[in-house]
BATOR-875667 format. One record per residue: residue number from 1; x, y, z of N, C-alpha, C, O in turn; residue in one letter. Coordinates in Angstrom, 1 decimal, decimal comma. Layout:
// residues N
<node nr="NUM" n_X="X" n_Y="Y" n_Z="Z" ca_X="X" ca_Y="Y" ca_Z="Z" c_X="X" c_Y="Y" c_Z="Z" o_X="X" o_Y="Y" o_Z="Z" rest="a"/>
...
This chain:
// residues 84
<node nr="1" n_X="9,3" n_Y="55,8" n_Z="85,1" ca_X="8,3" ca_Y="56,6" ca_Z="86,2" c_X="9,0" c_Y="58,3" c_Z="86,6" o_X="10,2" o_Y="58,5" o_Z="86,8" rest="m"/>
<node nr="2" n_X="8,0" n_Y="59,1" n_Z="86,6" ca_X="8,3" ca_Y="60,4" ca_Z="86,9" c_X="9,4" c_Y="60,9" c_Z="87,7" o_X="9,7" o_Y="60,5" o_Z="88,8" rest="a"/>
<node nr="3" n_X="9,9" n_Y="61,8" n_Z="87,3" ca_X="11,4" ca_Y="62,1" ca_Z="88,1" c_X="11,0" c_Y="63,7" c_Z="89,1" o_X="11,1" o_Y="63,9" o_Z="90,3" rest="n"/>
<node nr="4" n_X="10,3" n_Y="64,6" n_Z="87,9" ca_X="9,7" ca_Y="66,3" ca_Z="88,4" c_X="8,7" c_Y="65,9" c_Z="88,7" o_X="8,2" o_Y="64,9" o_Z="88,3" rest="t"/>
<node nr="5" n_X="8,1" n_Y="66,7" n_Z="89,5" ca_X="7,2" ca_Y="67,5" ca_Z="89,9" c_X="5,5" c_Y="67,5" c_Z="89,1" o_X="4,4" o_Y="67,0" o_Z="89,3" rest="a"/>
<node nr="6" n_X="6,1" n_Y="68,4" n_Z="87,7" ca_X="5,8" ca_Y="68,3" ca_Z="86,9" c_X="5,0" c_Y="67,1" c_Z="86,0" o_X="3,9" o_Y="66,8" o_Z="85,6" rest="s"/>
<node nr="7" n_X="6,3" n_Y="66,5" n_Z="86,1" ca_X="6,1" ca_Y="65,1" ca_Z="85,3" c_X="4,8" c_Y="64,2" c_Z="86,1" o_X="3,9" o_Y="63,8" o_Z="85,4" rest="a"/>
<node nr="8" n_X="5,0" n_Y="64,0" n_Z="87,6" ca_X="4,3" ca_Y="63,5" ca_Z="88,5" c_X="2,6" c_Y="64,1" c_Z="88,2" o_X="1,7" o_Y="63,5" o_Z="87,8" rest="k"/>
<node nr="9" n_X="2,6" n_Y="65,3" n_Z="88,5" ca_X="1,4" ca_Y="65,9" ca_Z="88,4" c_X="0,9" c_Y="65,7" c_Z="86,9" o_X="-0,4" o_Y="65,7" o_Z="86,8" rest="k"/>
<node nr="10" n_X="1,8" n_Y="65,5" n_Z="85,6" ca_X="0,9" ca_Y="65,2" ca_Z="84,2" c_X="0,8" c_Y="63,7" c_Z="84,4" o_X="0,0" o_Y="63,1" o_Z="83,7" rest="a"/>
<node nr="11" n_X="1,3" n_Y="62,9" n_Z="85,2" ca_X="0,9" ca_Y="61,6" ca_Z="85,1" c_X="-0,7" c_Y="61,2" c_Z="86,0" o_X="-1,6" o_Y="60,4" o_Z="85,7" rest="d"/>
<node nr="12" n_X="-0,6" n_Y="62,0" n_Z="87,1" ca_X="-1,8" ca_Y="61,7" ca_Z="87,6" c_X="-3,3" c_Y="62,6" c_Z="86,7" o_X="-4,5" o_Y="62,3" o_Z="86,7" rest="r"/>
<node nr="13" n_X="-2,8" n_Y="63,7" n_Z="86,2" ca_X="-3,8" ca_Y="64,4" ca_Z="84,9" c_X="-4,3" c_Y="63,2" c_Z="83,7" o_X="-5,5" o_Y="63,1" o_Z="83,2" rest="q"/>
<node nr="14" n_X="-3,2" n_Y="62,4" n_Z="83,5" ca_X="-3,5" ca_Y="61,9" ca_Z="82,3" c_X="-4,3" c_Y="60,7" c_Z="82,5" o_X="-5,1" o_Y="60,1" o_Z="81,7" rest="n"/>
<node nr="15" n_X="-3,9" n_Y="60,2" n_Z="84,0" ca_X="-5,2" ca_Y="59,0" ca_Z="84,6" c_X="-6,1" c_Y="59,9" c_Z="84,5" o_X="-6,7" o_Y="59,8" o_Z="83,5" rest="e"/>
<node nr="16" n_X="-6,5" n_Y="60,9" n_Z="85,3" ca_X="-7,8" ca_Y="61,2" ca_Z="85,5" c_X="-8,5" c_Y="61,4" c_Z="83,7" o_X="-9,5" o_Y="60,7" o_Z="83,5" rest="r"/>
<node nr="17" n_X="-8,0" n_Y="62,1" n_Z="82,7" ca_X="-8,3" ca_Y="62,2" ca_Z="81,6" c_X="-8,8" c_Y="60,9" c_Z="80,7" o_X="-9,8" o_Y="60,8" o_Z="79,9" rest="h"/>
<node nr="18" n_X="-7,9" n_Y="59,9" n_Z="81,0" ca_X="-8,0" ca_Y="58,5" ca_Z="80,5" c_X="-9,3" c_Y="58,1" c_Z="80,9" o_X="-10,1" o_Y="57,9" o_Z="80,0" rest="r"/>
<node nr="19" n_X="-9,7" n_Y="57,9" n_Z="82,3" ca_X="-10,8" ca_Y="57,6" ca_Z="82,9" c_X="-11,9" c_Y="58,1" c_Z="82,4" o_X="-12,8" o_Y="57,5" o_Z="82,0" rest="l"/>
<node nr="20" n_X="-11,8" n_Y="59,4" n_Z="82,5" ca_X="-13,0" ca_Y="60,6" ca_Z="81,7" c_X="-13,5" c_Y="60,1" c_Z="80,1" o_X="-14,6" o_Y="59,6" o_Z="79,7" rest="h"/>
<node nr="21" n_X="-12,4" n_Y="60,3" n_Z="79,7" ca_X="-12,8" ca_Y="59,3" ca_Z="78,3" c_X="-13,7" c_Y="58,1" c_Z="77,7" o_X="-14,7" o_Y="57,9" o_Z="77,1" rest="n"/>
<node nr="22" n_X="-12,5" n_Y="57,5" n_Z="78,4" ca_X="-13,5" ca_Y="56,2" ca_Z="78,9" c_X="-14,2" c_Y="55,8" c_Z="79,2" o_X="-14,6" o_Y="54,8" o_Z="78,7" rest="k"/>
<node nr="23" n_X="-15,1" n_Y="56,6" n_Z="80,3" ca_X="-16,3" ca_Y="56,7" ca_Z="80,7" c_X="-17,4" c_Y="57,2" c_Z="79,1" o_X="-18,3" o_Y="56,5" o_Z="78,7" rest="y"/>
<node nr="24" n_X="-17,0" n_Y="58,3" n_Z="78,6" ca_X="-17,9" ca_Y="58,7" ca_Z="77,7" c_X="-17,7" c_Y="57,9" c_Z="76,8" o_X="-18,7" o_Y="57,4" o_Z="76,5" rest="y"/>
<node nr="25" n_X="-16,6" n_Y="57,4" n_Z="75,9" ca_X="-16,6" ca_Y="56,6" ca_Z="75,0" c_X="-17,6" c_Y="55,6" c_Z="75,1" o_X="-18,4" o_Y="55,6" o_Z="74,3" rest="a"/>
<node nr="26" n_X="-17,6" n_Y="54,7" n_Z="76,1" ca_X="-18,3" ca_Y="53,4" ca_Z="76,5" c_X="-19,7" c_Y="53,7" c_Z="76,6" o_X="-20,6" o_Y="53,0" o_Z="76,1" rest="k"/>
<node nr="27" n_X="-19,8" n_Y="55,0" n_Z="77,4" ca_X="-21,1" ca_Y="55,6" ca_Z="77,4" c_X="-21,4" c_Y="55,3" c_Z="75,9" o_X="-22,0" o_Y="54,3" o_Z="75,6" rest="t"/>
<node nr="28" n_X="-20,9" n_Y="56,2" n_Z="75,1" ca_X="-21,7" ca_Y="56,3" ca_Z="73,8" c_X="-21,8" c_Y="55,1" c_Z="73,0" o_X="-22,9" o_Y="55,1" o_Z="72,3" rest="t"/>
<node nr="29" n_X="-21,2" n_Y="54,4" n_Z="73,0" ca_X="-21,3" ca_Y="53,1" ca_Z="72,6" c_X="-22,3" c_Y="52,0" c_Z="73,0" o_X="-22,6" o_Y="51,1" o_Z="72,2" rest="r"/>
<node nr="30" n_X="-23,0" n_Y="52,0" n_Z="74,3" ca_X="-24,0" ca_Y="51,6" ca_Z="74,7" c_X="-24,7" c_Y="52,0" c_Z="74,0" o_X="-25,2" o_Y="51,2" o_Z="73,2" rest="n"/>
<node nr="31" n_X="-24,9" n_Y="53,4" n_Z="74,1" ca_X="-26,7" ca_Y="54,3" ca_Z="73,3" c_X="-26,2" c_Y="53,8" c_Z="72,0" o_X="-27,2" o_Y="53,1" o_Z="71,8" rest="a"/>
<node nr="32" n_X="-25,6" n_Y="53,7" n_Z="71,2" ca_X="-25,5" ca_Y="53,2" ca_Z="69,2" c_X="-26,1" c_Y="51,9" c_Z="69,6" o_X="-27,2" o_Y="51,4" o_Z="69,1" rest="i"/>
<node nr="33" n_X="-25,4" n_Y="51,2" n_Z="70,5" ca_X="-25,7" ca_Y="50,1" ca_Z="70,2" c_X="-27,3" c_Y="49,6" c_Z="70,7" o_X="-27,9" o_Y="48,6" o_Z="70,4" rest="r"/>
<node nr="34" n_X="-27,6" n_Y="50,7" n_Z="71,7" ca_X="-29,3" ca_Y="50,0" ca_Z="72,4" c_X="-29,9" c_Y="50,9" c_Z="71,2" o_X="-31,1" o_Y="50,6" o_Z="71,3" rest="d"/>
<node nr="35" n_X="-29,9" n_Y="51,6" n_Z="70,2" ca_X="-30,2" ca_Y="52,3" ca_Z="69,1" c_X="-30,5" c_Y="51,1" c_Z="67,9" o_X="-31,5" o_Y="50,9" o_Z="67,3" rest="i"/>
<node nr="36" n_X="-29,6" n_Y="50,4" n_Z="67,9" ca_X="-29,3" ca_Y="49,2" ca_Z="67,0" c_X="-29,9" c_Y="48,2" c_Z="67,0" o_X="-30,3" o_Y="47,4" o_Z="66,1" rest="r"/>
<node nr="37" n_X="-30,0" n_Y="48,0" n_Z="68,5" ca_X="-30,8" ca_Y="46,8" ca_Z="68,9" c_X="-32,7" c_Y="46,9" c_Z="68,8" o_X="-33,6" o_Y="46,0" o_Z="68,8" rest="n"/>
<node nr="38" n_X="-32,7" n_Y="48,1" n_Z="68,7" ca_X="-34,3" ca_Y="48,5" ca_Z="69,0" c_X="-34,6" c_Y="48,0" c_Z="67,5" o_X="-33,9" o_Y="47,8" o_Z="66,6" rest="t"/>
<node nr="39" n_X="-36,3" n_Y="47,8" n_Z="67,8" ca_X="-36,9" ca_Y="47,6" ca_Z="66,5" c_X="-38,1" c_Y="48,6" c_Z="66,3" o_X="-38,9" o_Y="48,7" o_Z="65,3" rest="t"/>
<node nr="40" n_X="-38,2" n_Y="49,4" n_Z="67,8" ca_X="-39,3" ca_Y="49,8" ca_Z="67,5" c_X="-38,8" c_Y="51,8" c_Z="67,3" o_X="-38,2" o_Y="52,5" o_Z="68,1" rest="d"/>
<node nr="41" n_X="-39,3" n_Y="52,1" n_Z="66,0" ca_X="-39,3" ca_Y="53,2" ca_Z="65,2" c_X="-39,1" c_Y="54,7" c_Z="66,1" o_X="-38,1" o_Y="55,4" o_Z="66,2" rest="k"/>
<node nr="42" n_X="-40,1" n_Y="54,7" n_Z="66,6" ca_X="-40,9" ca_Y="56,1" ca_Z="67,5" c_X="-39,3" c_Y="56,1" c_Z="68,5" o_X="-38,4" o_Y="57,0" o_Z="68,5" rest="a"/>
<node nr="43" n_X="-39,4" n_Y="54,8" n_Z="69,2" ca_X="-38,1" ca_Y="54,8" ca_Z="70,7" c_X="-36,6" c_Y="55,4" c_Z="69,7" o_X="-35,9" o_Y="56,4" o_Z="70,0" rest="t"/>
<node nr="44" n_X="-36,5" n_Y="54,7" n_Z="68,5" ca_X="-35,4" ca_Y="55,2" ca_Z="68,2" c_X="-35,0" c_Y="56,6" c_Z="67,2" o_X="-33,8" o_Y="57,1" o_Z="66,9" rest="a"/>
<node nr="45" n_X="-36,0" n_Y="57,0" n_Z="66,9" ca_X="-36,1" ca_Y="58,4" ca_Z="66,4" c_X="-35,8" c_Y="59,7" c_Z="67,7" o_X="-35,2" o_Y="60,8" o_Z="67,7" rest="e"/>
<node nr="46" n_X="-36,5" n_Y="58,9" n_Z="68,7" ca_X="-36,5" ca_Y="59,6" ca_Z="69,8" c_X="-35,1" c_Y="59,8" c_Z="70,4" o_X="-34,6" o_Y="60,8" o_Z="70,9" rest="k"/>
<node nr="47" n_X="-34,5" n_Y="58,6" n_Z="70,4" ca_X="-33,1" ca_Y="58,6" ca_Z="71,5" c_X="-32,1" c_Y="58,7" c_Z="69,9" o_X="-31,1" o_Y="57,9" o_Z="69,8" rest="n"/>
<node nr="48" n_X="-32,3" n_Y="59,4" n_Z="68,9" ca_X="-31,1" ca_Y="59,7" ca_Z="68,0" c_X="-30,3" c_Y="60,6" c_Z="68,2" o_X="-29,1" o_Y="60,5" o_Z="68,3" rest="a"/>
<node nr="49" n_X="-31,4" n_Y="62,1" n_Z="68,4" ca_X="-30,4" ca_Y="63,4" ca_Z="69,0" c_X="-29,4" c_Y="63,1" c_Z="69,6" o_X="-28,3" o_Y="63,5" o_Z="69,3" rest="p"/>
<node nr="50" n_X="-29,7" n_Y="62,4" n_Z="70,7" ca_X="-28,8" ca_Y="62,6" ca_Z="71,9" c_X="-27,8" c_Y="62,0" c_Z="72,0" o_X="-26,8" o_Y="62,4" o_Z="72,6" rest="q"/>
<node nr="51" n_X="-27,9" n_Y="60,7" n_Z="71,0" ca_X="-26,9" ca_Y="59,9" ca_Z="70,4" c_X="-26,1" c_Y="60,5" c_Z="69,5" o_X="-24,9" o_Y="60,0" o_Z="69,4" rest="v"/>
<node nr="52" n_X="-26,4" n_Y="61,6" n_Z="68,7" ca_X="-26,2" ca_Y="62,1" ca_Z="67,6" c_X="-25,1" c_Y="62,9" c_Z="68,5" o_X="-24,0" o_Y="62,9" o_Z="68,1" rest="f"/>
<node nr="53" n_X="-25,4" n_Y="63,5" n_Z="69,8" ca_X="-25,0" ca_Y="65,0" ca_Z="70,4" c_X="-23,6" c_Y="64,6" c_Z="70,7" o_X="-22,7" o_Y="65,3" o_Z="70,5" rest="a"/>
<node nr="54" n_X="-23,4" n_Y="62,7" n_Z="71,5" ca_X="-22,8" ca_Y="62,2" ca_Z="72,3" c_X="-21,5" c_Y="62,2" c_Z="71,5" o_X="-20,4" o_Y="62,7" o_Z="71,7" rest="m"/>
<node nr="55" n_X="-22,1" n_Y="61,3" n_Z="70,0" ca_X="-21,0" ca_Y="61,4" ca_Z="69,1" c_X="-20,1" c_Y="62,5" c_Z="68,7" o_X="-18,9" o_Y="62,7" o_Z="68,5" rest="i"/>
<node nr="56" n_X="-21,4" n_Y="63,4" n_Z="68,6" ca_X="-20,3" ca_Y="64,8" ca_Z="67,7" c_X="-19,5" c_Y="65,3" c_Z="69,5" o_X="-18,5" o_Y="65,9" o_Z="69,4" rest="d"/>
<node nr="57" n_X="-20,0" n_Y="65,0" n_Z="70,5" ca_X="-18,9" ca_Y="65,4" ca_Z="71,4" c_X="-17,5" c_Y="64,5" c_Z="71,7" o_X="-16,6" o_Y="65,1" o_Z="72,3" rest="k"/>
<node nr="58" n_X="-17,3" n_Y="63,3" n_Z="71,4" ca_X="-16,5" ca_Y="62,7" ca_Z="71,5" c_X="-15,5" c_Y="62,8" c_Z="70,0" o_X="-14,4" o_Y="62,3" o_Z="70,0" rest="l"/>
<node nr="59" n_X="-16,0" n_Y="63,5" n_Z="69,0" ca_X="-15,4" ca_Y="63,8" ca_Z="67,6" c_X="-14,7" c_Y="65,4" c_Z="68,3" o_X="-13,5" o_Y="65,6" o_Z="68,2" rest="a"/>
<node nr="60" n_X="-15,5" n_Y="66,2" n_Z="68,9" ca_X="-14,9" ca_Y="67,7" ca_Z="69,0" c_X="-13,8" c_Y="67,5" c_Z="69,8" o_X="-12,8" o_Y="68,2" o_Z="69,8" rest="k"/>
<node nr="61" n_X="-14,2" n_Y="66,3" n_Z="70,7" ca_X="-12,7" ca_Y="66,2" ca_Z="71,8" c_X="-11,6" c_Y="65,6" c_Z="71,8" o_X="-10,8" o_Y="65,5" o_Z="72,6" rest="i"/>
<node nr="62" n_X="-11,6" n_Y="65,1" n_Z="70,6" ca_X="-10,6" ca_Y="64,3" ca_Z="69,7" c_X="-10,5" c_Y="62,8" c_Z="70,3" o_X="-9,4" o_Y="62,3" o_Z="70,5" rest="g"/>
<node nr="63" n_X="-11,5" n_Y="62,2" n_Z="70,6" ca_X="-11,5" ca_Y="60,5" ca_Z="71,2" c_X="-11,8" c_Y="59,9" c_Z="70,1" o_X="-11,4" o_Y="58,7" o_Z="70,1" rest="l"/>
<node nr="64" n_X="-12,4" n_Y="60,2" n_Z="68,8" ca_X="-13,3" ca_Y="59,9" ca_Z="67,4" c_X="-12,7" c_Y="60,9" c_Z="66,4" o_X="-12,6" o_Y="62,1" o_Z="66,7" rest="i"/>
<node nr="65" n_X="-12,4" n_Y="60,3" n_Z="65,0" ca_X="-12,3" ca_Y="61,2" ca_Z="63,7" c_X="-13,3" c_Y="62,0" c_Z="63,6" o_X="-14,2" o_Y="61,6" o_Z="64,3" rest="h"/>
<node nr="66" n_X="-13,7" n_Y="63,0" n_Z="62,9" ca_X="-14,9" ca_Y="63,9" ca_Z="62,5" c_X="-15,7" c_Y="63,2" c_Z="61,7" o_X="-16,9" o_Y="63,3" o_Z="61,6" rest="k"/>
<node nr="67" n_X="-14,6" n_Y="62,0" n_Z="61,1" ca_X="-15,0" ca_Y="61,5" ca_Z="59,5" c_X="-15,9" c_Y="60,2" c_Z="60,2" o_X="-17,0" o_Y="59,8" o_Z="59,7" rest="n"/>
<node nr="68" n_X="-15,4" n_Y="59,7" n_Z="61,3" ca_X="-15,8" ca_Y="58,2" ca_Z="62,2" c_X="-17,1" c_Y="58,9" c_Z="62,6" o_X="-18,1" o_Y="58,3" o_Z="62,1" rest="k"/>
<node nr="69" n_X="-17,5" n_Y="59,9" n_Z="63,4" ca_X="-18,5" ca_Y="60,7" ca_Z="63,6" c_X="-19,7" c_Y="60,5" c_Z="62,9" o_X="-20,7" o_Y="59,9" o_Z="63,3" rest="a"/>
<node nr="70" n_X="-19,3" n_Y="61,2" n_Z="61,7" ca_X="-20,3" ca_Y="61,3" ca_Z="60,4" c_X="-21,0" c_Y="59,6" c_Z="59,8" o_X="-22,1" o_Y="59,2" o_Z="59,4" rest="s"/>
<node nr="71" n_X="-19,6" n_Y="58,8" n_Z="60,0" ca_X="-20,0" ca_Y="57,4" ca_Z="59,3" c_X="-20,9" c_Y="56,8" c_Z="60,6" o_X="-21,9" o_Y="56,2" o_Z="60,2" rest="n"/>
<node nr="72" n_X="-20,8" n_Y="56,9" n_Z="61,9" ca_X="-21,5" ca_Y="56,6" ca_Z="62,5" c_X="-22,6" c_Y="57,3" c_Z="62,6" o_X="-23,3" o_Y="56,6" o_Z="63,3" rest="l"/>
<node nr="73" n_X="-23,3" n_Y="58,3" n_Z="62,4" ca_X="-24,7" ca_Y="58,8" ca_Z="62,3" c_X="-25,1" c_Y="58,4" c_Z="61,6" o_X="-26,1" o_Y="57,7" o_Z="61,9" rest="k"/>
<node nr="74" n_X="-24,5" n_Y="58,6" n_Z="60,1" ca_X="-25,0" ca_Y="57,9" ca_Z="59,3" c_X="-25,6" c_Y="56,6" c_Z="59,3" o_X="-26,6" o_Y="56,3" o_Z="58,7" rest="s"/>
<node nr="75" n_X="-24,7" n_Y="55,8" n_Z="60,0" ca_X="-25,3" ca_Y="54,6" ca_Z="60,0" c_X="-26,5" c_Y="54,2" c_Z="60,6" o_X="-27,3" o_Y="53,4" o_Z="60,3" rest="g"/>
<node nr="76" n_X="-26,5" n_Y="55,0" n_Z="61,7" ca_X="-28,1" ca_Y="54,9" ca_Z="62,6" c_X="-28,6" c_Y="55,7" c_Z="62,0" o_X="-29,7" o_Y="55,3" o_Z="62,3" rest="i"/>
<node nr="77" n_X="-28,9" n_Y="56,5" n_Z="61,2" ca_X="-29,8" ca_Y="57,1" ca_Z="60,5" c_X="-30,3" c_Y="56,2" c_Z="59,2" o_X="-31,4" o_Y="56,3" o_Z="58,7" rest="q"/>
<node nr="78" n_X="-29,3" n_Y="55,4" n_Z="58,6" ca_X="-29,7" ca_Y="54,8" ca_Z="57,6" c_X="-30,6" c_Y="53,9" c_Z="58,1" o_X="-31,6" o_Y="53,5" o_Z="57,5" rest="v"/>
<node nr="79" n_X="-29,9" n_Y="53,5" n_Z="59,6" ca_X="-31,0" ca_Y="51,7" ca_Z="60,2" c_X="-32,5" c_Y="52,5" c_Z="60,4" o_X="-33,6" o_Y="52,0" o_Z="60,3" rest="y"/>
<node nr="80" n_X="-32,0" n_Y="53,6" n_Z="60,8" ca_X="-33,7" ca_Y="54,0" ca_Z="61,6" c_X="-34,5" c_Y="54,3" c_Z="60,5" o_X="-35,7" o_Y="54,3" o_Z="60,6" rest="i"/>
<node nr="81" n_X="-34,0" n_Y="54,5" n_Z="59,3" ca_X="-35,0" ca_Y="54,8" ca_Z="58,1" c_X="-35,8" c_Y="53,2" c_Z="57,4" o_X="-36,8" o_Y="53,0" o_Z="56,7" rest="n"/>
<node nr="82" n_X="-35,0" n_Y="52,5" n_Z="57,9" ca_X="-35,1" ca_Y="51,1" ca_Z="57,3" c_X="-36,3" c_Y="50,8" c_Z="58,0" o_X="-37,3" o_Y="50,5" o_Z="57,4" rest="k"/>
<node nr="83" n_X="-36,3" n_Y="51,0" n_Z="59,3" ca_X="-37,2" ca_Y="50,3" ca_Z="60,6" c_X="-38,7" c_Y="50,7" c_Z="60,1" o_X="-38,9" o_Y="51,8" o_Z="59,6" rest="l"/>
<node nr="84" n_X="-39,6" n_Y="49,8" n_Z="60,2" ca_X="-41,0" ca_Y="49,8" ca_Z="59,8" c_X="-41,8" c_Y="50,5" c_Z="60,7" o_X="-43,0" o_Y="50,7" o_Z="60,4" rest="a"/>
């Protein structure tokens, strides 16, 4: 339990940041899932830049590691290239 005013404020900020990070991480996971579940190459290619930007933002703010972001983007691109 926080005892000082600054610790209480830090708890409030941490909760806001946690919810903010959770929202963006979940939204990005859903977007990745939607691309990987599509069978239409044109739709996947159209949505890929937005998903790549979302992944880059997660890496930039430190929610995922930059190498994980790179691996995710690579995997998505490989999937898109395999679509007929």
